[in-house]
N, C-alpha and C positions, 0 to 999 in steps of 0.2 A: 439378682435380686438384692435387696438391702433390708437389714433389720432395723434401720433408723428411718423414720418417715422423711421423705424428700418433699419440700414445700412446693406445691402447685397452686396456681391462682385460678379461681373460677372466672373465666372470661365471659361466659353467657350461660343463661339457664332457659329452659323451656318447660312449661307445665304440660305434661302429657294427659294426665287424668286428675281427678280430685285429690288423689293421694300419691301421685307419681310425678317425678321431676327428672329431667335430663340435665346434666351438668357437662359443659365443655371446659376442660382443664388444660392449662399451659404451664410450663416450668416457671417458677417464681424467681429462680436464680440460675447459676451455672450448672447445678446438679440436675441430671436428667436420668430417668429410669431407662434401662435398655428396652429395645422394641418389644411390643406385645404381639402375640399371635392371636387370631380370632379364636375365641373360646377360653382364653386364659383370663385370670382375674387379678385384681389388686386388693390390698387392704387399704381401705379409705378411712382416714383419720379425721374426725371432727375435733379440733383442739378443745380441750377441757371437757370432752364428753366420752370419747372412746373411738374404736374403729370397728369396721365390719368388712367382710369380703364382698366384693361387687365385681361381676364380670365386665370386661371392657365392652362398650357398646358402639364405640367409634374410634377408629385409628386413622389419624390424618397428620403425617409427619410428626412433629413434636407434640401435637395436641392429642388428648385422649378424651373420650366421652364415657360417662357412666349414667345409666338410667336407674333411679333408686325409688323404691316404694317405701313410704313411711309406715313402718310396722313396729318400731321400737324407738328408744331414746336416741340412739345414734343416727338411725336412718331418718328420723323426724328432724334432727338438727341439720342433716345434710340437705334435705329437701327444702329447708327454709333459708339457705344461704343466698346472699345477693352477689352479683358480679363484683369482683374485686376482693372477695373473701379468700383467705388462704386455707387450704386443707393439706393434709399429709397423705402421701402415697407410698406404699411398699409394694414391690413386685418386680417383674411378673411372676405369678405363681401358677402351678398346675399345668395339666396337659390340655392343649387346644383341640380344635376340630380336625387338624391334620389335613389341610387342603391338598398338600403335595401328593398324598396317596389317592386323591380323587381326580387328578388331572386326566382329562380325556373322557371322563364319565359324566352321565347325567347327574345332577344334584337335586335332591328333594329335601326341602327345608320345611319342617312342621313345627309351628310355634303355638303355644297356648299362653294367652295373657302376656305378662311381662317376660315370658320366655322368648319373645321376639328380640329382646335386647342383645343377648349373646350371639344371636344369629345375624344381626345387622352387619357386623364386619365381614361375614361371609359374602353377603350381597355386594358390599363395597368392593371386595377383592375380585369377585367374578365380573362385575361391571367394569373394573379397571383392566381386566384381561379376559374378555369373553371368549376368545378363540382357544383358550386352554381347556375349556370345559364344553360339555354338551348342553342339553336343555337345563335351565334353572327354574324349578318350580318352588314357589313360596306359598305355603298354605298357613293361614293365620286364623285363630279362633279366640274369642273372648266372651265373657258372660253377657255383656251388653255393648251396644255401640259406644257408650261412654267410657268403657273399660279398654278400648283400643288405644294402644300407644302408637306413636308415629303416624297419626291419622293423616297428616298432610303427605307423608311419604307413601302411605298405602294408596291414597287416591291417585298419586302420580304413577305408581307401579301398576296399578290395575288398569290404567288407561294407556300406558306406554306399550309399544310393540315388544319391549323387553330387551335384555333380561332385567328383572325376573318375570316369569309368567305368574302373576299374583292372584290368589283367590282369598276372600275374606268371608268369615261366617260368625255369627253370634248365637248364643244359646237362647237369649230372650231379646227380641226386637223391641225398640222403642218407637214411639210415633214418628213417622217420617223415614224409617229405615226401609229401604227397597232392596237390600242385599239378601244374601243366602242366610237361612236360619237352620241351625243344627250344630252338632258337635263337629270338631275340626276334621275327624276322620271321614265324614261324609263328603269332603272335598276331594278325596283321593280318586274318585271315579272320573273327575274332570281334569286330572293331572296327566300329562303325557310324559312317560318315562319308560325305559327299557329295564325291567328288573334284573336282567342279566349284566347290565352295565350301569348300575345306579348306586350311589352312596347317599344314604339318608342321614340328616342331622335333625335331631328331635330335642326340643326343650320346652318345658312347661310343668304343670302339676304332675305329680307321680301317676295319678290315675290316667291322665291323658297320655303320658309316655307309654304306659303299659298297653293301653288300647291301640295306640298307633303302631307300636312294635308288633303286636299280635296281628294286626291287619296287614302290615308290610311283609311279615313272614308268610302269611297266607298268599300274598301276591307273588312270592318267589324271591324276595330279597334274603340273602344269607345273613345270619345274625351279626357277623363281624362287620358287615357294611351298613348296619344300623347303629349309628353312634348317638349316644344320648348324654345330656348334661344333667348331673345330679347335684348341681351347685347349691340347691336349697338346704342341703344337709351340712354345709360347711360353717365353720365359725372362726378358727384361729389361724389357719393357713400353714401352720408348722407341724401339725400332727400330734401336738402335745395334749390337747384337751380330749381327744377321742370322740368328739361329738359327731364327726363325719365318718367314723369307722363302720364299714359294712364287711363283715367277715374279716379277711386278712387285708382288705383294701382300705387305705386312708385316702379319701377323695381329694383332700387338699394337696396331697402329695402325688397320688397316682391318677387323679382325675382333674377336674370334675367330669371331663368328657371321657367316656369309656364305651367300648362296643357292647352291644346287647348280648353277645355271647358270654360276657362276664357279668353284666348288669343283671340279667334275668335271674341267675342263681343267687346273687348277693341280695337282691330285693326279696326273693322267696325265703331266704334264711331269716331275714328281719321279721317276716310275718309269723314265724314259729313261736 
């Protein structure tokens, strides 16, 4: 990783929802960040505005993808950039999903809202080497159909023989929606996986992560094979600000992906 932002150029953009945009970035010069692993994040710098941590959502050779929701000054600036704009990247930071530990197992990916972004590189990796893994289930939930990111990909994944075996649900349907309605955990009944040989990757709002982990434990998955991303707690990536500290864990250093065997107690302490 580097402490000085490396210039990357925005090669293309795609608006996902009213407030969310995907950026594809390529090196703007000879300097290139070392390879990212699915689940890791970069500090993305909007020149003249500031930087924020964003998990990588696409890994394709020298190109990287980041899907960003406009929730503050920096993220708003990044979602407004045009192709050709330069941004700064630092990284990679943090612990990823650790796909190597899941080789030979069924994979269960559960995403809430923009939580699908850090899981997309897992889908890419499995599709590139499907024989290394068992079944790949992808369960996606959002508040409304208009809040679904990668809608074009989801349509392809839900109609393809796979992988992944993809199911999508929304909390509140809009006119014309013919899909499933309900929270994302209601899709677990339609997912085919062997709890004795499955690793689950979960990313989304904290309440959704808790509910999913609780349901998976009830179905027989051991907590260490339920890996969750707590990236929403991060800010500086270096452990100096303390914003991401949960107990003795600094998520930007020790996470953002950690096993539920650690995450459950850390989140419980924060509630006290």
